[in-house]
C-alpha positions in Angstrom: 0.0 0.0 0.0 3.0 2.3 -0.7 0.8 4.7 -2.7 -1.4 5.5 0.3 1.4 6.5 2.6 2.1 10.1 3.5 5.7 11.0 2.5 7.7 14.0 3.7 9.9 15.7 1.1 12.8 17.4 2.8 13.7 20.8 1.4 16.9 21.3 -0.5 19.4 23.0 1.9 20.9 25.0 -0.9 17.6 26.5 -2.1 16.7 29.7 -0.3 13.8 32.1 -0.7 14.4 35.6 0.6 17.3 34.2 2.6 15.2 31.5 4.3 14.7 27.8 3.7 11.3 26.9 2.1 8.6 25.3 4.1 8.3 21.5 4.4 6.2 20.1 1.5 3.8 17.1 1.7 2.9 14.7 -1.1 0.0 12.3 -0.6 -1.6 9.9 -3.1 -4.5 7.5 -2.8 -8.2 7.9 -2.1 -10.1 9.0 1.0 -7.1 10.9 2.5 -6.9 14.1 4.5 -4.0 16.5 4.3 -3.7 19.5 6.5 -0.8 22.0 6.5 -1.6 23.7 9.8 -4.8 23.5 11.8 -5.7 24.1 15.4 -8.4 21.5 15.4 -9.0 18.7 12.9 -12.2 16.7 12.9 -12.2 13.4 11.1 -14.6 10.5 11.3 -12.8 7.2 12.1 -14.5 3.8 12.0 -13.1 1.3 14.5 -13.4 -2.3 13.3 -12.7 -5.0 15.8 -10.7 -8.1 14.8 -12.2 -11.5 14.9 -10.0 -14.5 15.7 -10.9 -17.8 14.3 -8.7 -20.9 14.7 -8.3 -23.0 11.5 -8.1 -26.8 11.4 -4.3 -26.6 11.2 -4.1 -24.6 14.4 -3.4 -21.2 12.7 -5.5 -18.2 13.6 -7.5 -16.6 10.8 -8.5 -13.0 11.3 -11.3 -11.2 9.6 -12.5 -7.6 10.1 -16.2 -7.0 10.3 -17.9 -3.9 11.7 -20.2 -4.6 14.7 -23.9 -3.6 14.8 -25.0 -0.5 16.8 -28.6 -1.6 16.7 -28.6 -4.9 18.5 -26.5 -6.8 21.0 -26.5 -10.4 22.3 -26.5 -11.3 26.0 -25.2 -14.7 27.1 -25.4 -15.8 30.7 -23.8 -19.2 30.9 -22.9 -21.9 33.4 -19.7 -22.1 35.5 -18.3 -24.8 33.3 -17.4 -22.1 30.8 -14.2 -20.4 31.8 -13.8 -17.1 30.1 -10.7 -16.2 32.2 -8.5 -18.9 30.7 -8.9 -18.2 27.0 -10.1 -15.4 24.7 -11.7 -17.9 22.3 -13.9 -20.9 23.0 -17.4 -22.3 22.7 -20.4 -23.2 24.8 -23.9 -24.6 24.4 -27.3 -23.0 25.2 -30.3 -25.1 25.9 -33.1 -24.6 23.4 -35.6 -23.6 26.1 -33.1 -20.9 27.2 -32.5 -19.5 23.7 -34.4 -16.3 22.9 -36.9 -16.7 25.7 -40.0 -14.5 25.3 -39.4 -13.3 28.9 -36.2 -11.6 27.9 -36.2 -11.1 24.1 -38.9 -9.0 22.4 -41.4 -11.1 20.4 -40.6 -9.4 17.1 -36.9 -10.0 17.5 -37.4 -13.6 18.6 -39.7 -14.3 15.6 -37.0 -12.9 13.3 -34.1 -15.0 14.5 -35.4 -18.0 16.3 -35.0 -20.4 13.3 -31.3 -19.7 13.0 -31.1 -20.2 9.3 -27.9 -19.3 7.4 -28.9 -15.7 6.9 -30.0 -15.3 10.5 -26.6 -16.7 11.7 -24.6 -14.3 9.6 -26.6 -11.3 10.9 -26.3 -12.4 14.5 -22.5 -12.6 14.1 -22.5 -8.9 13.5 -24.0 -8.2 16.9 -21.6 -7.3 19.7 -22.1 -9.5 22.7 -21.9 -9.6 26.5 -20.8 -12.9 28.0 -21.0 -13.7 31.7 -21.9 -16.2 34.5 -24.9 -15.8 36.7 -24.7 -13.1 39.4 -23.3 -14.4 42.7 -26.1 -12.7 44.6 -29.7 -11.9 43.9 -29.8 -8.8 41.7 -26.2 -8.0 42.2 -22.8 -9.6 42.5 -19.4 -9.0 44.2 -16.8 -6.7 42.8 -14.5 -9.5 41.7 -16.9 -11.0 39.2 -16.3 -10.0 35.6 -18.5 -10.0 32.5 -16.9 -9.9 29.1 -17.4 -7.9 25.9 -16.7 -9.7 22.7 -18.3 -11.1 19.5 -19.8 -14.3 18.1 -17.6 -16.0 15.6 -20.0 -18.9 14.9 -23.6 -19.8 16.0 -25.6 -22.8 14.8 -28.1 -25.4 16.0 -26.5 -28.3 17.8 -29.1 -31.1 18.5 -31.5 -29.7 21.1 -29.1 -26.9 21.9 -27.4 -23.9 20.2 -23.7 -23.9 19.9 -21.9 -20.6 20.2 -18.2 -19.8 19.4 -16.9 -16.6 20.8 -14.0 -14.2 20.8 -13.4 -12.1 24.0 -12.1 -8.6 23.6 -12.3 -7.1 27.1 -13.6 -7.6 30.6 -16.2 -5.5 32.5 -17.0 -5.6 36.2 -20.3 -7.3 36.2 -21.7 -5.3 39.0 -21.6 -2.2 36.7 -24.0 -4.0 34.4 -26.4 -4.7 37.2 -26.7 -0.9 37.6 -27.7 -0.5 33.9 -30.9 -2.5 33.8 -32.9 0.2 31.9 -30.0 1.3 29.7 -29.3 -2.2 28.5 -33.0 -3.4 28.4 -32.3 -6.0 31.1 -35.4 -7.3 32.8 -35.7 -7.4 36.6 -35.1 -5.4 39.7 -32.3 -4.9 42.2 -33.6 -8.1 43.9 -33.5 -10.4 40.8 -32.7 -9.7 37.2 -31.9 -11.7 34.0 -28.2 -11.8 34.9 -29.3 -14.3 37.6 -30.5 -16.8 34.9 -28.7 -18.7 32.3 -30.0 -17.8 28.8 -29.4 -16.1 25.5 -31.2 -12.9 24.6 -31.0 -10.3 21.8 -31.6 -6.7 22.7 -32.4 -3.7 20.5 -29.8 -1.4 22.1 -26.8 0.5 20.9 -24.4 -1.3 23.3 -21.4 0.9 22.4 -23.3 4.1 23.2 -24.8 2.9 26.5 -21.5 1.5 27.8 -19.6 4.7 26.8 -22.3 6.9 28.4 -21.8 4.9 31.6 -18.0 5.4 31.5 -17.3 1.7 30.8 -14.3 1.2 28.4 -14.4 -1.9 26.2 -11.4 -1.2 23.9 
């Protein structure tokens, strides 16, 4: 991508203009570039794309870049047999009766994705995800328990269950999520909420915006 690089052309030390060396000159080629000689403030839109790690059959890691949705996110509350602390990639199973339950996923969203056909699976893989274990207490947890922000690298029917492969990107103190029930569309109260029950739900929420507004860093 040599043509897209910004190159600095040093001035010729022997060439003088009015007894002074000329100013530094910039040459830039390629599309969608921004060049600024001198500005006090420069505003530019930057799209952050998070990497996906997928392990191939030969053990190598394949990476693909796909932008994550700002319209929906997935919530996975899983059993203690899944250890997110030990590896940033892995898989787990969700029982069919805990997948997209009407109690926690709006009916219109459930009806759209419940059949998990190929198109559904590809769309769901663009949703950012929160992964966690059940709260250690009713409606809350201790400060040591972490939830995890990441993405789904594969999701498909697996007998009477749903198999999910994941890629963890960062950790979040889970108690902070217990304080964001309304913001994250989590059902329940401070006595019992859906982080107390193993399940998979899809929420129509801009997860990035809500976490950022709460001061929670995920990158």
